[in-house]
C-alpha positions in Angstrom: 3.0 13.0 3.5 1.8 12.6 7.1 -0.1 10.8 9.6 -3.9 11.6 10.5 -6.2 10.8 13.2 -9.5 12.0 14.6 -12.8 11.1 16.6 -16.3 12.0 16.2 -18.5 11.2 19.2 -22.1 10.5 19.1 -22.8 9.9 23.0 -22.7 13.6 24.0 -19.1 13.5 25.4 -16.3 15.8 24.1 -13.2 14.3 22.3 -10.4 14.1 24.8 -7.2 16.0 24.0 -5.3 13.0 25.8 -6.9 10.5 23.5 -5.9 12.4 20.5 -2.4 12.8 21.8 -2.1 9.1 22.5 -2.9 8.4 18.8 -0.6 11.0 17.3 2.3 9.5 19.5 1.8 6.3 17.4 1.8 8.4 14.2 4.7 10.6 14.9 7.1 8.8 12.6 4.9 9.3 9.7 5.2 13.1 10.1 8.3 14.3 11.9 8.3 17.9 11.1 5.5 19.3 13.0 2.3 18.3 14.7 -1.1 20.0 15.2 -4.5 19.3 16.8 -7.9 20.7 16.7 -10.7 20.0 19.2 -14.3 21.4 18.9 -16.6 19.6 21.5 -17.4 16.3 20.0 -15.1 16.4 17.0 -11.4 16.4 17.0 -8.5 15.9 14.7 -4.8 15.3 15.0 -1.9 15.5 12.4 1.7 14.6 12.0 3.2 16.7 9.2 5.8 15.7 6.6 6.2 19.0 4.7 6.4 18.5 1.1 4.1 21.2 -0.5 4.0 24.6 0.9 6.6 24.2 3.7 5.4 27.3 5.4 3.0 27.3 8.4 0.1 28.2 6.1 0.2 24.5 5.0 -0.1 23.2 8.4 -2.9 20.7 9.6 -5.5 20.5 10.9 -6.6 23.1 8.3 -9.5 25.4 9.2 -11.3 27.5 6.7 -13.3 30.1 8.8 -14.9 31.4 5.7 -16.2 28.1 4.7 -16.7 26.6 8.1 -14.7 23.5 7.3 -11.8 21.5 8.9 -9.6 19.1 7.3 -7.0 16.6 7.8 -5.4 14.9 4.9 -2.6 12.4 4.0 -1.2 12.1 0.6 -0.7 14.4 -2.4 -2.7 15.7 -4.9 -0.9 15.9 -8.2 -3.3 18.3 -10.0 -3.9 20.8 -7.3 -2.4 23.8 -9.3 -4.9 23.2 -12.1 -7.7 22.6 -9.7 -6.7 26.0 -7.8 -7.0 28.0 -11.0 -10.5 26.4 -11.6 -11.6 27.2 -8.0 -10.2 30.8 -8.2 -12.1 31.3 -11.3 -15.2 30.3 -9.4 -14.5 33.0 -6.9 -12.6 31.3 -4.0 -9.5 33.0 -2.6 -6.7 31.1 -1.0 -4.4 31.7 2.0 -1.8 29.1 1.4 -0.1 27.4 -1.7 -0.9 23.9 -0.4 -2.7 21.1 -2.0 -4.6 20.8 1.4 -6.4 24.0 0.8 -7.5 22.9 -2.5 -9.3 20.0 -1.2 -11.1 22.2 1.2 -12.2 24.5 -1.5 -13.1 21.6 -3.9 -15.1 19.9 -1.2 -17.1 23.1 -0.8 -17.9 23.6 -4.3 -18.4 20.0 -5.5 -19.5 18.4 -2.3 -18.9 14.6 -2.0 -18.3 14.4 -5.7 -14.9 16.4 -5.2 -12.9 13.2 -5.1 -13.7 12.7 -8.7 -11.8 15.8 -9.5 -8.7 14.8 -7.3 -5.8 13.2 -9.2 -3.4 11.8 -6.5 -3.0 9.5 -3.6 -5.1 10.4 -0.5 -6.8 9.6 2.8 -8.8 12.7 3.8 -11.3 13.7 6.3 -13.4 16.9 6.2 -15.8 18.1 8.9 -18.5 20.3 7.9 -18.9 22.5 11.1 -22.3 23.9 10.0 -23.9 20.8 9.0 -22.0 18.7 11.7 -21.1 15.9 9.1 -17.8 14.1 8.5 -16.8 13.2 5.1 -14.1 10.6 4.7 -12.4 9.5 1.3 -9.7 7.2 0.0 -7.9 7.3 -3.2 -8.9 5.2 -6.2 -5.9 2.7 -5.9 -5.9 2.7 -2.0 -2.2 3.9 -1.9 -2.9 5.9 1.4 -4.2 4.0 4.3 -7.2 4.9 6.5 -8.3 2.7 9.5 -11.2 3.4 11.7 -13.2 2.0 14.6 -17.0 2.3 14.9 -19.1 1.9 18.0 -22.3 3.5 19.3 -20.2 6.0 21.3 -17.8 7.3 18.5 -16.2 6.9 15.3 -12.4 7.1 15.4 -9.9 7.0 12.6 -6.1 7.0 12.0 -3.4 6.2 9.4 -2.3 3.1 11.3 -3.7 0.4 13.6 -1.2 1.3 16.3 -2.9 4.6 16.9 -6.4 3.0 17.2 -4.9 0.5 19.6 -4.4 3.3 22.1 -8.1 3.5 22.3 -10.6 1.2 23.9 -11.5 -1.2 21.2 -12.2 -5.0 20.6 -8.8 -6.6 20.2 -10.1 -10.2 19.6 -9.0 -11.8 16.2 -11.3 -11.7 13.2 -11.6 -15.4 12.0 -12.4 -14.3 8.5 -9.2 -12.2 8.3 -7.3 -14.9 9.9 -8.1 -17.3 7.0 -7.3 -14.6 4.5 -4.0 -13.7 6.1 -3.0 -17.2 6.0 -4.3 -17.7 2.4 -3.5 -14.7 0.4 0.1 -14.2 1.8 -0.8 -11.3 4.3 -3.5 -9.9 2.2 -6.8 -9.0 4.1 -9.0 -7.3 1.8 -10.8 -4.2 3.0 -12.8 -3.5 5.3 -11.5 -6.4 7.4 -8.2 -6.3 9.3 -7.0 -9.1 11.7 -8.4 -7.3 14.6 -12.2 -7.3 15.0 -12.4 -3.9 16.5 -10.5 -2.2 13.5 -11.6 -1.9 10.0 -10.3 0.2 6.8 -11.8 2.2 4.3 -11.9 0.4 1.0 -10.1 2.1 -2.0 -12.2 4.6 -4.3 -14.7 4.8 -1.3 -16.3 7.7 0.5 -18.1 7.5 3.9 -20.4 10.2 5.3 -21.3 10.2 9.0 -23.7 12.7 10.6 -23.6 13.8 14.4 -25.9 10.9 15.3 -23.8 8.2 13.7 -25.9 7.6 10.6 -23.6 6.2 7.9 -23.4 6.4 4.0 -20.9 4.6 2.2 -20.1 5.1 -1.7 -17.8 3.6 -4.3 -16.9 6.3 -6.7 -14.6 4.5 -9.2 -15.2 1.0 -11.0 -12.6 0.5 -13.6 -13.6 -1.7 -16.4 -11.4 -4.6 -17.9 -13.2 -4.7 -21.2 -12.0 -3.9 -24.9 -13.5 -1.0 -26.7 -15.7 -1.6 -29.8 -13.2 0.0 -32.1 -10.0 -1.9 -33.2 -6.8 -0.8 -31.5 -3.5 -2.3 -32.6 -0.9 -3.7 -30.1 1.3 -0.8 -31.2 -1.4 1.8 -30.4 -1.9 0.2 -26.9 1.6 0.2 -26.3 2.3 3.9 -27.6 -0.5 5.2 -25.3 0.8 3.4 -22.4 4.1 5.1 -23.0 2.5 8.5 -23.1 0.5 7.9 -19.9 3.4 6.5 -18.1 5.6 9.4 -19.0 2.9 11.9 -17.7 2.6 9.7 -14.5 6.3 10.0 -13.8 6.4 13.9 -14.7 3.4 14.9 -12.6 4.8 13.1 -9.5 7.9 14.9 -9.9 6.5 18.4 -10.3 4.0 18.3 -7.3 6.6 19.1 -4.7 8.7 21.7 -3.0 11.5 19.2 -2.1 13.9 17.1 -3.9 12.9 13.6 -5.2 14.9 10.3 -5.7 14.1 7.0 -7.2 14.3 3.6 -5.3 16.3 1.6 -7.9 16.0 -2.0 -7.5 17.8 -3.0 -11.0 14.4 -4.4 -12.2 12.8 -3.2 -15.4 10.2 -1.1 -13.6 12.3 1.1 -11.4 15.0 1.3 -14.2 12.3 2.4 -16.6 11.3 5.3 -14.2 14.8 6.6 -14.2 14.9 6.3 -18.1 11.7 8.3 -18.3 12.8 11.0 -16.0 15.9 11.4 -18.2 13.7 11.3 -21.4 11.6 14.3 -20.0 14.7 16.2 -19.3 15.4 15.7 -15.4 19.0 16.1 -14.7 21.0 15.0 -11.7 18.5 12.2 -10.9 19.0 10.8 -7.3 18.9 6.9 -7.2 19.2 4.7 -4.0 19.7 0.8 -4.1 20.0 -1.8 -1.4 21.4 -5.5 -1.3 21.8 -8.4 1.1 24.0 -11.3 1.2 23.4 -14.3 -1.0 22.0 -17.6 0.4 23.0 -20.6 -1.8 21.7 -19.8 -5.3 19.4 -17.1 -4.1 20.8 -13.6 -5.1 20.7 -11.1 -2.3 21.1 -8.1 -4.6 20.4 -6.8 -8.3 23.4 -4.4 -8.2 24.5 -6.2 -11.5 21.6 -4.6 -13.2 21.1 -1.2 -11.2 24.8 -0.5 -11.7 24.2 -0.5 -15.6 21.3 2.0 -15.1 23.3 4.2 -12.9 26.2 4.2 -15.5 24.0 4.9 -18.5 22.2 7.8 -16.9 25.0 9.1 -14.7 22.5 9.3 -11.7 23.7 10.6 -8.2 23.6 7.0 -6.7 23.8 5.6 -3.2 24.1 1.8 -2.8 23.8 0.2 0.4 24.8 -3.3 1.4 23.3 -5.2 4.5 24.9 -8.2 5.8 22.2 -10.9 6.8 23.3 -10.9 10.6 22.4 -7.2 10.6 18.8 -7.9 9.7 17.6 -10.1 12.5 18.2 -7.4 15.2 16.2 -5.0 13.2 13.1 -7.1 12.6 11.4 -5.7 15.8 11.5 -2.3 14.5 10.2 -3.1 11.0 7.3 -5.3 12.3 6.5 -2.7 14.8 5.8 -0.2 12.1 3.6 -2.6 10.2 -0.1 -1.3 10.5 -1.1 -4.9 9.5 1.1 -8.1 9.4 2.9 -8.0 6.2 4.7 -11.4 5.1 6.4 -10.0 2.0 10.1 -10.4 2.6 10.8 -7.0 1.0 9.0 -5.1 3.7 12.1 -5.4 5.9 14.3 -4.5 2.9 12.2 -1.3 2.4 12.4 -0.4 6.0 16.1 -0.7 5.9 16.5 1.2 2.7 14.1 3.9 3.8 16.1 4.6 6.7 19.2 5.5 4.4 17.2 7.3 1.9 15.3 9.6 4.3 18.7 11.1 5.3 19.0 12.4 1.7 15.3 13.1 0.3 11.8 13.3 1.4 10.0 12.0 -1.6 11.0 9.0 -3.7 9.5 7.2 -6.9 8.9 3.5 -6.8 8.1 0.8 -9.2 5.4 -1.0 -7.3 2.4 -1.9 -9.3 4.1 -2.7 -12.6 3.9 -6.4 -12.3 0.0 -6.2 -11.5 -0.9 -3.5 -14.1 1.3 -5.1 -16.8 0.9 -8.8 -16.0 4.6 -9.5 -15.0 4.3 -12.4 -12.4 5.1 -16.0 -13.4 1.8 -17.1 -11.9 -0.4 -15.4 -14.6 0.5 -17.5 -17.6 0.1 -20.6 -15.4 -3.3 -19.6 -14.3 -4.3 -18.7 -18.0 -3.4 -22.4 -19.0 -5.7 -23.9 -16.5 -9.1 -25.1 -17.2 -12.3 -25.3 -15.1 -13.5 -23.2 -12.2 -12.2 -19.8 -12.3 -11.5 -19.6 -8.6 -9.6 -23.0 -8.5 -7.6 -21.9 -11.5 -6.7 -18.7 -9.5 -6.2 -20.6 -6.2 -3.8 -23.3 -7.4 -1.3 -20.8 -8.5 -1.7 -18.0 -5.7 -3.5 -19.1 -2.5 -0.7 -20.0 0.1 -2.4 -22.9 1.9 -5.5 -24.8 0.5 -8.7 -24.5 3.0 -8.0 -28.0 4.4 -4.4 -27.0 5.4 -5.8 -23.9 7.0 -8.0 -26.0 9.1 -5.0 -28.0 10.1 -3.0 -24.7 10.8 -5.2 -23.2 13.4 -7.2 -24.4 16.3 -10.9 -25.4 16.0 -11.8 -22.1 17.7 -11.0 -20.4 14.4 -12.4 -23.1 11.9 -14.7 -21.5 9.5 -16.0 -21.8 5.9 -13.8 -21.0 2.9 -14.1 -17.2 3.0 -11.2 -16.8 0.6 -13.1 -18.6 -2.1 -16.2 -16.6 -1.4 -14.4 -13.2 -1.6 -12.7 -14.4 -4.8 -16.0 -15.7 -6.2 -17.6 -12.1 -5.5 -14.8 -10.3 -7.1 -14.7 -12.5 -10.1 -18.5 -12.2 -10.6 -18.6 -8.4 -10.8 -19.4 -6.9 -14.2 -17.1 -5.3 -16.5 -14.4 -7.9 -17.2 -14.3 -9.9 -20.4 -12.2 -12.8 -19.7 -10.9 -14.9 -16.9 -7.6 -13.4 -17.0 -9.1 -9.8 -17.1 -10.9 -10.8 -13.8 -7.6 -11.8 -12.3 -5.8 -8.7 -13.3 -8.7 -6.5 -12.2 -9.0 -8.2 -9.0 -5.2 -7.9 -8.2 -4.9 -4.5 -9.4 -7.8 -3.0 -7.8 -8.1 -5.0 -4.4 -5.1 -7.3 -3.6 -2.3 -5.1 -4.6 -3.6 -2.5 -2.2 -2.9 -4.9 0.8 0.3 -6.2 -0.2 3.1 -4.4 -2.0 1.4 -0.9 -1.8 0.7 -1.2 1.9 4.2 -2.4 2.6 5.9 0.4 0.7 3.8 3.0 2.4 4.2 1.6 5.9 8.0 1.2 5.4 8.8 4.4 4.0 6.6 6.5 6.2 8.2 4.8 9.2 11.1 7.1 8.3 9.1 10.1 7.2 9.8 9.2 3.6 6.9 9.5 0.9 6.7 7.0 -1.9 5.0 7.7 -5.0 4.1 5.1 -7.4 3.8 6.0 -11.2 2.7 2.6 -12.3 -0.5 3.0 -10.1 -1.6 6.2 -11.8 -5.2 6.1 -12.4 -5.1 6.9 -16.2 -2.5 4.3 -16.8 -4.3 1.8 -14.8 -7.5 2.2 -16.7 -5.7 1.9 -20.1 -3.8 -1.1 -19.1 -7.1 -2.8 -18.0 -8.4 -2.3 -21.6 -5.4 -4.0 -22.9 -5.7 -7.6 -24.0 -4.3 -9.8 -21.1 -2.4 -11.8 -23.8 -0.7 -8.8 -25.0 0.4 -7.9 -21.5 1.6 -11.5 -20.6 3.4 -11.9 -24.2 7.1 -12.7 -23.8 7.1 -13.7 -20.2 4.9 -10.7 -19.0 5.2 -6.8 -19.2 5.4 -7.1 -23.0 4.3 -3.4 -23.6 6.8 -2.1 -20.9 9.6 -4.1 -22.4 8.7 -2.6 -25.8 8.8 0.9 -24.4 12.2 0.3 -22.7 14.0 -1.0 -26.0 14.9 2.5 -26.9 15.8 3.6 -23.4 17.4 0.8 -21.4 20.3 -1.7 -21.7 19.0 -4.9 -23.3 20.4 -7.0 -20.3 18.0 -4.9 -18.0 15.0 -5.7 -20.0 15.6 -9.4 -21.1 17.0 -10.5 -17.6 15.0 -13.0 -15.6 12.5 -11.3 -13.4 13.8 -10.6 -9.9 12.1 -9.9 -6.6 13.4 -7.5 -4.0 15.5 -10.0 -2.3 15.7 -11.2 1.3 17.0 -14.6 1.2 17.2 -15.2 4.9 13.4 -14.8 5.2 12.7 -17.2 2.4 15.1 -20.1 3.0 14.9 -20.2 6.8 17.9 -21.5 8.6 20.5 -20.9 11.4 19.7 -18.1 13.7 16.6 -17.2 11.8 15.0 -20.5 12.3 15.9 -20.5 15.9 14.3 -16.9 16.1 11.0 -18.1 14.4 10.9 -21.4 16.4 11.0 -19.4 19.7 8.2 -17.0 18.6 6.1 -19.9 17.7 6.5 -22.1 20.7 6.5 -19.3 23.1 4.0 -19.3 26.1 2.3 -16.2 24.4 1.7 -18.0 21.2 0.4 -21.2 23.0 -1.9 -19.1 25.2 -3.2 -17.0 22.4 -4.6 -20.4 21.0 -4.6 -19.5 17.4 -2.0 -22.0 15.9 -2.2 -25.8 16.1 1.1 -26.7 17.8 1.5 -29.9 16.0 1.4 -28.1 12.6 3.8 -25.5 13.9 6.1 -28.2 14.9 5.9 -29.9 11.6 6.6 -26.5 9.9 9.5 -25.9 12.1 11.1 -29.3 11.7 11.2 -28.8 7.9 10.7 -25.3 6.8 11.5 -25.9 3.0 8.8 -28.5 2.7 6.4 -25.8 3.3 6.8 -23.3 0.8 3.9 -21.5 -0.9 2.8 -21.4 -4.6 4.5 -18.0 -4.7 7.8 -19.6 -3.3 7.3 -17.9 0.1 8.1 -19.6 3.5 5.0 -20.7 5.5 7.2 -20.7 8.5 7.8 -17.0 8.1 4.1 -16.3 7.5 3.2 -18.0 10.9 6.2 -16.3 12.7 5.5 -12.8 11.4 1.8 -13.0 12.3 2.6 -14.2 15.9 5.5 -11.6 16.3 3.3 -8.7 14.9 0.5 -9.6 17.6 3.2 -9.7 20.3 4.5 -6.6 19.6 1.3 -4.6 18.9 -1.3 -6.5 21.1 0.8 -7.8 24.1 3.4 -5.0 24.5 1.3 -1.8 23.7 
């Protein structure tokens, strides 16, 4: 619902208002409704507001509670804030607003650092205890809302995107571990790393406490288990409970708002099921939005064939947008400049263009992100399950974009390093609380990889237009339940079997049993024509050569035969390289 930033200084200097303003200028698109700042010596907060709950000035941030001597900036939505408000009122607290922001302040005062365990929502928040001179930072369990930071002996500085932190004096060199992960995990750099050495990000389900001298304490407050319970649960019981939890997830995301909400309707099972469940719980005049692009060869550029059926069945108030491929290239600069990190998923640009249209009608949308990870809908899961041998190798064969040997060919010797991707995967798979190999795969995808792939893309591209996306399939209760389901149940029938069973009574059969689609952007997958020329120019530019990251021989090989360099997930290696370099030219060279 906004963009936040701030700084806590350890060197005796006061926070500079100019420094705060510089950061806020790079967050303005996330919160176009109003702005606010608060500076008190060595601590300072900045906020760009997207007004969704309590639209009055009482809900403005940074929010100060003079009675409790606390200050707060917060990005996100707390879905159970009304229930918490009643609890806290019964504990003797009085409220001066009707916002979820103030509920966080009171919750922190009452429960302390454990307040996050009571918050049901998506959030990145920073509370400053003026009395104790202590900063408390927290990120939601699923990492839906971003929070980046820079830490030095002089100060701790944080913001909702990297662009804000790049206005500060930080180390802008490239992180070699992150570079390898960027090029191996299709753009995913797991927290706390980012591609820039001087910028890190708070891990999901994590709190950090920092005192006035820079003493640091980090805690993980949620560790979901991918294990079966001792009692016998039937497949029908698993599915019935999933239906209940998904319905609740959709309903509470519709109720926590003082503004109208829409649905991003792709035509796939996930977003179509959200519309169906909204109808099932009695919501009328549902607003839906779809976007499509031109086909390239046999690659469909839209899923209107299916979204139109959903619109007809539920009589939604629908807006459909068609974008010609030649209209996309001129907008790439805008889209990439709004990426907090380089995002190679082709749907990032699609979401950017769709969000521009949708933001003219609503401020909040529901989106189907997370369903494929939570309910095992991707084609590579069954392939992994059928493999034998080493777990990391089974996973990597069907997921990793380029083997380590190819990574070493891709980059200059300066960036050669051990296989950090394998090391990271090994660490994740070795964590306790997962019964089988596929339980480990799905837990890692849901709790770590999804954060820095589809979830990050949706947040960045929607918030670039002051549009908040809510993701019911990433509801914590639903995720915990889905992780308890046997992986075989979820993968049954080409994946997402429980969702398909739920949908049988709600959606047209053609929408349920169709071949799985992906938010299409064919021009960034099958690179040709002006797109090939564009990417070639980026990768052979003086800026790219002088940066010294890529081996130009490898680059030329990819440019000369882009379709020979597709990834295990059917992505374009050429686009991966070009996107990374383009992002650095925009965000590092042209600040």
